[in-house]
C-alpha positions in Angstrom: -152.0 180.8 17.5 -154.1 182.9 14.5 -155.9 185.8 14.9 -157.5 185.6 11.1 -157.8 183.6 8.2 -158.4 184.2 4.8 -158.8 181.6 1.8 -156.7 182.3 -1.5 -158.6 181.4 -5.0 -156.5 178.4 -5.2 -157.6 176.8 -2.0 -154.7 178.2 0.2 -155.1 179.8 3.5 -153.2 183.2 5.1 -153.4 183.4 8.4 -152.3 186.4 10.8 -150.8 186.3 14.1 -149.5 189.2 16.2 -146.0 189.6 14.3 -146.6 187.2 11.2 -148.1 185.8 8.6 -148.5 182.8 7.0 -149.6 180.7 3.8 -150.8 177.4 4.7 -150.7 175.1 1.7 -153.8 173.5 2.0 -154.3 173.3 -2.1 -151.5 173.9 -5.2 -149.6 176.5 -3.3 -146.2 176.6 -1.2 -145.9 177.3 2.2 -144.7 180.5 3.3 -144.0 182.3 7.0 -143.2 186.0 7.1 -141.9 188.2 10.5 -143.2 191.7 9.8 -146.0 193.9 11.4 -147.1 194.6 14.8 -150.3 193.4 15.7 -151.4 191.8 12.1 -155.1 191.2 13.0 -157.2 190.9 9.9 -156.8 189.6 6.7 -158.5 190.2 3.8 -158.4 188.7 0.0 -158.5 191.3 -2.7 -158.2 188.7 -6.1 -154.9 187.2 -6.4 -153.3 189.7 -3.6 -153.9 189.6 -0.1 -154.0 192.8 2.6 -152.8 193.1 6.1 -154.6 195.4 8.6 -152.0 196.0 11.8 -153.9 197.5 14.8 -150.0 198.9 15.3 -148.0 199.3 12.8 -147.7 202.8 11.4 -145.7 205.3 12.7 -147.9 207.2 15.0 -148.8 205.3 18.6 -152.1 203.8 18.3 -152.9 204.3 14.7 -152.5 201.4 12.4 -151.5 200.7 8.9 -152.5 198.0 5.7 -150.3 196.0 4.0 -150.6 194.6 0.7 -148.3 191.4 -0.7 -149.0 189.3 -3.3 -149.8 185.1 -3.2 -146.6 184.2 -2.2 -146.7 186.8 0.9 -143.9 189.2 -1.1 -144.7 192.6 -0.6 -146.5 195.1 -2.8 -145.5 198.8 -2.9 -146.6 201.0 0.1 -147.7 200.5 3.8 -150.9 202.6 3.9 -152.1 204.6 7.5 -155.2 203.6 8.5 -157.3 204.4 11.7 -156.6 204.1 15.2 -156.2 200.3 16.1 -158.2 199.7 12.8 -157.9 195.5 13.4 -161.2 194.2 11.5 -162.2 195.4 8.2 -164.0 194.0 4.8 -163.9 194.9 1.2 -166.5 196.5 -1.0 -165.1 196.8 -4.0 -162.1 199.2 -4.5 -162.9 200.2 -1.2 -161.5 198.7 2.0 -163.7 199.5 5.3 -162.6 199.4 8.4 -163.0 200.1 12.4 -161.4 202.8 14.1 -161.4 201.3 17.6 -162.5 203.5 20.6 -163.9 205.9 18.3 -167.7 206.2 16.3 -165.8 206.0 12.9 -165.7 203.3 9.8 -163.2 204.3 7.5 -163.4 203.5 3.9 -159.4 203.4 2.2 -159.1 202.8 -1.7 -157.6 198.6 -1.8 -154.9 200.0 -4.2 -154.0 203.5 -3.0 -154.6 203.0 0.3 -156.3 206.7 -0.1 -158.5 207.7 2.3 -162.1 207.3 1.2 -165.0 207.8 3.9 -164.7 208.4 7.7 -168.4 208.1 8.4 -169.4 208.5 11.8 -171.9 206.0 12.9 -172.9 206.3 16.7 -171.2 202.8 18.7 -167.9 201.6 18.8 -167.2 199.7 16.2 -165.2 196.0 16.2 -165.7 193.7 13.3 -167.3 194.6 10.2 -168.3 192.6 7.0 -169.5 195.0 3.2 -171.7 192.8 1.0 -171.0 192.3 -2.5 -174.2 192.3 -3.9 -175.2 195.9 -1.9 -171.7 197.9 -2.7 -171.8 201.4 -0.1 -173.2 198.6 2.8 -171.3 197.8 5.7 -172.2 195.8 8.6 -170.9 196.3 12.3 -170.9 195.2 15.7 -170.1 197.4 18.4 -167.0 196.4 20.7 -168.0 195.2 24.4 -171.7 195.8 23.6 -175.1 193.7 22.0 -175.0 196.2 19.3 -175.2 195.0 15.6 -176.3 196.8 12.1 -176.2 197.6 9.0 -175.7 201.3 7.9 -175.7 202.9 3.8 -172.8 204.6 3.6 -174.0 206.3 0.4 -178.1 207.8 2.3 -176.6 207.4 5.7 -179.9 204.7 6.2 -178.9 202.2 9.1 -181.2 199.5 11.0 -180.2 197.7 14.4 -180.5 194.0 14.8 -183.7 193.9 17.8 -181.6 190.8 19.4 -180.2 189.9 22.9 -176.5 189.5 21.8 -173.9 189.2 24.1 -171.2 191.0 21.8 -172.0 189.7 18.7 -168.1 189.2 16.8 -167.5 188.4 13.3 -169.6 189.4 11.3 -169.9 187.1 8.0 -172.2 187.8 4.3 -172.6 184.5 3.1 -175.7 182.2 1.8 -177.5 185.8 1.2 -177.7 185.7 5.5 -175.5 187.2 7.8 -173.6 184.9 10.2 -172.5 186.6 13.3 -170.9 185.1 16.2 -172.4 185.6 20.1 -168.6 185.7 21.9 -169.9 185.1 24.9 -172.7 182.9 24.6 -171.1 180.8 21.8 -174.0 180.4 19.5 -173.9 181.0 16.0 -176.9 183.5 14.6 -178.2 183.5 10.8 -179.3 186.8 10.2 -181.9 188.3 7.3 -179.4 190.9 5.4 -182.4 193.6 4.9 -184.3 193.6 8.2 -181.4 191.1 10.7 -184.2 189.1 12.3 -182.8 186.6 13.5 -183.8 183.7 11.0 -181.4 180.5 12.7 -179.4 180.1 15.9 -176.8 177.5 16.7 -176.2 176.2 19.6 -172.2 175.0 20.8 -171.6 172.2 23.1 
């Protein structure tokens, strides 16, 4: 059972599971699976390369790491240390933003070097994250086990909270000029205005 998946430029998918990473051959590539990591949680695609966030991958207990692979899941470079149980992230240009579970921190590390660039306190325990490619520096965040959903401008510190009665919003995703988010407990999919976070559309599941 996979935790998350991301699509590659050729139409294939990369899927993470706690101790393994797989490539599903839906396009022109070959299927492949590797055993590496402890809690591989999020997978991000950066061009034709793959970034994996392992919640418990570092040398220190409860601290994670980010690993880079090519499209064939061959390792590139050395793993980069990340925040405490960092398992959700989003790419914003050259930066990978991620949560630091159990804290109010958002971390940003350089996608290529793994260097820590920013460590920003948001005032909430962050779980899921999404970056908006059209608004560099803006990160959408949902709170862990809460009803909080917000965006933060990392340059100015400006923030906007959604005024919606969520029951644990997860997996915010920027697509089609909207922010999509799933209410984990109600199983409703919401589409929100990217700037105001007003609810535009709500889809229920049978």
